[in-house]
C-alpha positions as CSV (number, residue, x, y, z in Angstrom):
1,M,-1.1,-5.4,-23.5
2,E,1.7,-7.8,-24.3
3,N,1.6,-9.6,-27.6
4,K,1.2,-13.3,-27.9
5,T,4.9,-14.0,-28.5
6,N,6.1,-12.1,-25.4
7,F,3.2,-12.7,-23.0
8,I,4.0,-14.9,-20.0
9,M,1.9,-15.2,-16.9
10,K,3.3,-13.9,-13.6
11,P,3.3,-16.6,-10.8
12,K,2.6,-13.9,-8.3
13,V,-1.0,-13.7,-9.5
14,D,-2.9,-16.2,-7.4
15,F,-4.6,-17.8,-10.4
16,C,-1.3,-18.6,-12.0
17,F,0.3,-19.8,-8.7
18,K,-2.7,-22.1,-8.0
19,E,-2.5,-23.6,-11.5
20,L,1.3,-24.3,-11.1
21,M,0.6,-26.0,-7.8
22,E,-1.7,-28.4,-9.6
23,F,1.4,-30.3,-10.8
24,E,2.8,-32.6,-8.2
25,E,6.5,-32.2,-9.3
26,V,6.2,-28.5,-8.9
27,R,4.5,-28.8,-5.5
28,Q,7.2,-31.2,-4.4
29,G,10.0,-28.9,-5.3
30,F,8.4,-25.8,-3.8
31,I,7.3,-27.4,-0.5
32,A,10.8,-28.9,0.0
33,A,12.4,-25.5,-0.6
34,V,10.1,-23.8,2.0
35,L,10.6,-26.5,4.6
36,G,14.3,-26.7,4.1
37,I,14.3,-30.4,3.2
38,E,15.3,-32.5,0.2
39,P,12.7,-33.0,-2.5
40,E,12.9,-36.8,-1.9
41,E,11.6,-36.3,1.6
42,V,8.3,-34.9,0.1
43,I,7.0,-38.4,-0.5
44,K,3.4,-37.5,-1.4
45,T,1.4,-34.3,-1.8
46,E,-2.3,-34.4,-2.3
47,L,-4.5,-31.4,-3.0
48,L,-7.4,-30.9,-0.6
49,P,-10.6,-28.8,-1.0
50,T,-9.8,-25.1,-0.4
51,H,-13.0,-24.1,1.3
52,L,-12.7,-24.4,5.1
53,R,-15.7,-25.9,6.9
54,V,-18.3,-23.6,8.2
55,R,-20.2,-24.9,11.3
56,H,-22.5,-22.0,11.9
57,N,-24.3,-19.5,9.7
58,K,-22.4,-16.6,11.2
59,D,-19.0,-18.2,10.8
60,K,-16.6,-16.4,8.5
61,L,-15.9,-18.3,5.3
62,G,-12.3,-19.2,4.7
63,I,-11.1,-20.0,1.1
64,L,-7.4,-21.0,0.8
65,D,-5.3,-20.6,-2.3
66,V,-3.6,-24.1,-2.2
67,R,-4.3,-26.7,0.5
68,V,-2.2,-29.8,0.6
69,I,-1.9,-32.9,2.7
70,L,1.8,-33.6,2.9
71,N,3.1,-37.2,3.4
72,G,-0.3,-38.3,4.5
73,D,-0.5,-36.4,7.8
74,I,0.5,-32.7,7.6
75,Q,-1.8,-30.0,6.4
76,L,-0.2,-27.2,4.4
77,D,-1.8,-24.0,3.3
78,M,0.0,-21.9,0.7
79,E,-1.2,-18.4,0.1
80,I,0.1,-15.8,-2.4
81,Q,-0.8,-12.2,-1.8
82,V,-0.1,-9.4,-4.3
83,A,-2.3,-6.6,-2.8
84,K,-1.1,-5.2,0.4
85,F,-3.0,-6.6,3.4
86,L,-2.4,-4.8,6.7
87,F,-4.0,-7.6,8.8
88,W,-2.1,-10.4,7.2
89,R,-1.0,-11.8,10.6
90,E,-4.6,-12.1,11.8
91,R,-5.7,-13.6,8.5
92,S,-3.0,-16.3,8.5
93,L,-3.8,-17.2,12.1
94,F,-7.5,-17.5,11.3
95,Y,-6.7,-19.9,8.4
96,L,-4.3,-21.9,10.4
97,S,-6.7,-22.3,13.3
98,K,-9.6,-23.3,11.1
99,M,-7.4,-25.9,9.4
100,Y,-6.2,-27.3,12.7
101,S,-9.6,-27.6,14.4
102,E,-11.8,-28.8,11.5
103,V,-10.4,-32.3,11.4
104,I,-11.7,-33.3,14.9
105,L,-15.2,-34.6,15.2
106,A,-17.5,-35.0,18.2
107,G,-16.3,-37.9,20.4
108,E,-12.8,-38.0,19.0
109,G,-9.7,-37.5,21.0
110,Y,-7.3,-34.6,20.6
111,H,-4.7,-37.0,19.2
112,V,-6.3,-36.7,15.8
113,L,-5.2,-33.1,15.6
114,G,-2.2,-33.0,13.2
115,K,0.4,-30.5,12.2
116,C,-0.7,-27.5,10.2
117,I,1.7,-25.3,8.2
118,H,0.9,-21.9,6.7
119,V,3.1,-20.5,3.9
120,G,2.5,-16.8,3.0
121,I,4.2,-15.6,-0.2
122,L,3.8,-11.8,0.0
123,D,4.4,-9.1,-2.7
124,F,4.7,-6.6,0.1
125,I,6.9,-6.1,3.1
126,L,5.5,-7.4,6.4
127,F,8.5,-7.1,8.7
128,E,10.0,-3.7,7.9
129,E,12.6,-3.9,10.7
130,D,14.2,-7.1,9.3
131,E,16.4,-7.6,6.2
132,E,15.6,-11.3,5.8
133,F,13.2,-12.2,3.1
134,Y,12.2,-15.4,4.8
135,S,10.9,-16.0,8.3
136,C,9.7,-19.1,10.1
137,F,7.6,-19.1,13.3
138,H,6.6,-21.6,16.0
139,M,5.1,-21.4,19.5
140,W,7.9,-20.8,22.0
141,E,8.2,-20.1,25.7
142,D,9.4,-16.5,26.0
143,K,12.4,-16.9,28.4
144,R,13.6,-20.5,28.0
145,R,12.9,-20.7,24.2
146,R,11.2,-24.1,24.8
147,K,8.9,-25.1,22.0
148,Y,5.3,-25.5,23.2
149,S,4.2,-27.5,20.2
150,D,5.2,-28.1,16.6
151,K,1.6,-28.4,15.5
152,F,1.5,-24.7,14.3
153,E,4.2,-23.5,11.9
154,I,4.2,-20.3,9.8
155,H,6.5,-19.5,6.9
156,I,6.6,-16.0,5.4
157,V,8.4,-15.0,2.1
158,E,8.6,-11.3,1.4
159,L,9.3,-10.9,-2.3
160,P,10.0,-7.1,-2.5
161,K,13.1,-7.6,-0.3
162,L,14.8,-9.5,-3.1
163,A,15.5,-6.2,-4.9
164,E,16.9,-4.6,-1.7
165,H,19.4,-7.1,-0.4
166,E,21.8,-9.8,-1.4
167,Y,21.1,-13.3,0.1
168,P,23.1,-16.6,0.2
169,E,21.9,-18.9,-2.5
170,T,19.4,-21.4,-1.2
171,A,16.7,-23.6,-2.8
172,L,14.0,-21.2,-1.4
173,L,15.8,-18.1,-2.8
174,K,15.8,-19.7,-6.3
175,W,12.0,-20.3,-6.0
176,A,11.5,-16.8,-4.7
177,K,13.3,-15.3,-7.7
178,F,11.2,-17.4,-10.0
179,L,7.9,-16.3,-8.3
180,N,9.1,-12.7,-8.4
181,A,10.2,-12.7,-12.0
182,E,8.6,-10.4,-14.5
183,K,10.4,-11.0,-17.8
184,K,11.0,-14.2,-19.8
185,E,14.7,-13.9,-19.4
186,E,14.4,-13.9,-15.6
187,F,12.2,-17.0,-15.8
188,E,14.7,-18.8,-18.1
189,M,17.6,-17.9,-15.7
190,A,15.7,-19.3,-12.7
191,A,14.7,-22.5,-14.6
192,K,18.4,-23.3,-15.1
193,T,19.0,-23.4,-11.3
194,D,16.7,-26.3,-10.3
195,P,14.9,-29.1,-12.1
196,H,11.6,-28.5,-10.3
197,I,11.7,-24.9,-11.2
198,R,12.4,-25.9,-14.8
199,K,9.3,-28.0,-14.7
200,A,7.3,-25.0,-13.3
201,Y,8.7,-22.8,-16.1
202,E,7.6,-25.4,-18.7
203,Q,4.1,-25.4,-17.3
204,L,4.1,-21.6,-17.1
205,L,4.8,-21.5,-20.9
206,H,2.0,-23.9,-21.6
207,M,-0.5,-22.0,-19.5
208,S,0.5,-18.7,-21.1
209,E,-0.3,-20.2,-24.5
210,D,-3.7,-21.4,-23.4
211,G,-6.2,-18.8,-24.6
212,N,-8.9,-19.7,-22.0
213,K,-6.5,-19.6,-19.1
214,R,-5.1,-16.3,-20.3
215,L,-8.6,-14.8,-20.2
216,I,-9.1,-16.0,-16.6
217,Y,-5.6,-14.8,-15.7
218,E,-6.2,-11.3,-17.1
219,A,-9.6,-11.1,-15.4
220,R,-7.9,-11.9,-12.1
221,Q,-5.2,-9.3,-12.8
222,K,-8.0,-6.7,-13.4
223,A,-9.8,-7.8,-10.2
224,I,-6.6,-7.2,-8.2
225,Y,-6.2,-3.8,-9.8
226,D,-9.8,-2.9,-9.1
227,Y,-9.4,-4.1,-5.5
228,N,-6.4,-1.9,-4.9
229,T,-8.2,1.1,-6.5
230,Q,-11.2,0.5,-4.3
231,V,-9.0,0.3,-1.1
232,Y,-7.4,3.6,-2.1
233,S,-10.8,5.1,-2.7
234,N,-12.2,3.8,0.6
235,W,-9.3,5.3,2.5
236,H,-10.6,8.7,1.3
237,S,-14.3,8.2,1.3
238,G,-14.7,6.5,4.7
239,Y,-16.5,3.5,3.1
240,E,-16.5,0.5,5.4
241,Q,-15.4,2.7,8.2
242,G,-14.7,0.1,10.9
243,E,-12.2,-1.9,9.0
244,E,-10.8,1.2,7.4
245,N,-10.1,2.8,10.8
246,G,-8.0,-0.2,11.8
247,E,-6.0,0.0,8.6
248,E,-5.6,3.8,8.9
249,K,-4.4,3.4,12.5
250,K,-1.8,0.8,11.5
251,L,-0.6,3.0,8.6
252,I,-0.2,6.0,11.0
253,E,1.8,3.8,13.4
254,Q,4.1,2.6,10.6
255,I,4.7,6.2,9.4
256,C,5.3,7.5,13.0
257,K,7.8,4.7,13.6
258,K,9.7,5.8,10.5
259,M,9.5,9.5,11.5
260,K,11.3,8.7,14.7
261,R,14.2,7.6,12.5
262,N,14.2,11.0,10.8
263,L,13.0,9.7,7.4
264,S,11.2,12.0,5.0
265,A,7.7,11.5,3.8
266,K,8.9,10.4,0.4
267,E,11.4,7.9,1.9
268,I,8.6,6.5,4.1
269,A,6.2,6.2,1.1
270,N,8.8,4.3,-0.8
271,I,9.5,1.9,2.0
272,L,5.8,1.3,2.8
273,E,4.9,1.3,-0.9
274,E,2.1,3.7,-0.2
275,D,0.9,6.8,-2.2
276,V,3.2,9.7,-1.3
277,K,0.2,12.1,-1.0
278,I,-1.4,10.0,1.7
279,V,1.9,9.6,3.6
280,Q,2.6,13.3,3.3
281,R,-0.8,14.2,4.7
282,I,-0.2,11.9,7.8
283,Y,3.4,13.0,8.1
284,D,2.5,16.7,8.2
285,T,-0.2,16.2,10.8
286,A,1.9,13.9,13.0
287,L,4.7,16.4,13.1
288,S,2.8,18.5,15.6
289,F,2.7,15.5,18.0
290,A,6.4,14.8,17.9
291,P,8.3,13.3,19.6
292,D,5.6,11.1,21.4
293,Y,3.3,10.6,18.4
294,D,0.0,9.8,20.1
295,I,-1.6,7.7,17.4
296,E,-5.2,8.3,18.5
297,K,-4.7,12.0,18.7
298,I,-3.1,12.0,15.2
299,R,-6.0,10.0,13.8
300,K,-8.6,12.3,15.4
301,R,-6.8,15.4,14.0
302,L,-6.7,13.8,10.5
303,N,-10.4,13.1,10.6
304,E,-11.1,16.7,11.7
305,E,-9.0,18.0,8.8
306,K,-10.8,15.7,6.4
307,K,-14.3,16.9,7.6
308,Q,-13.1,20.5,7.4
309,Q,-12.0,20.0,3.8
310,E,-15.4,18.4,2.9
311,T,-17.3,21.4,4.2
312,N,-15.1,24.0,2.4
């Protein structure tokens, strides 16, 4: 545990990020950096309720990290995710669709549907094949590259890539370095690069000195750790089998893709940030299915091996 003089919250923890976004000047600077505009163009940012509306009892509940109405007419959802989430694409689309559709009421015209922007700040790599730490997506026609609509917009920031590559200095890169910082010296360096980041750093110091907020922050850190531990345990135990099978299948696909590039199990584990023992087990089983790597057959073989180990 860090002592009081050295302790500083990490903005990557969602509680800390949400607290920072409570301050309009901080929101203004960060949103402008993500959207690639000048801070002066962010005229007004108003925080909205983060619980998305549920119309039916069986609807899945959606709770956003930070939800903002930008300049009076654009909805913006900012999510920070520390724990690796294999179905992040699906989750982000779910949130975006809920935001987009919930503003229209019975009898209203479709003209009331406004632009919705999702911003995902991820502490894991989503696009392994790309070096860029930042990606922006719209809806395009495949051949002519004609934009279908600007009402949906997705921005992804992959923080782990900052340690792997050098990037041209941009406002967003400055913010990414701040959010990814671990030590006080790194925060201080980032604060010197931008007045809005300096404001965020000042608030971060105040929050870190607040005993009650520190307790909430540390409880959230523990919850994230427990979640990661549970996910690891579930992978072995077969708990919540339906969702686990989907995650296992995706992991096998990722490993096999890397095997085609002749990477070792240890190299693959480092790239995917997965436990090397899990990767090695899949790697060894998949070898017998090279070079085609039939994912379903590999998964079936892994399950057979797992059952055999349990009976021995």
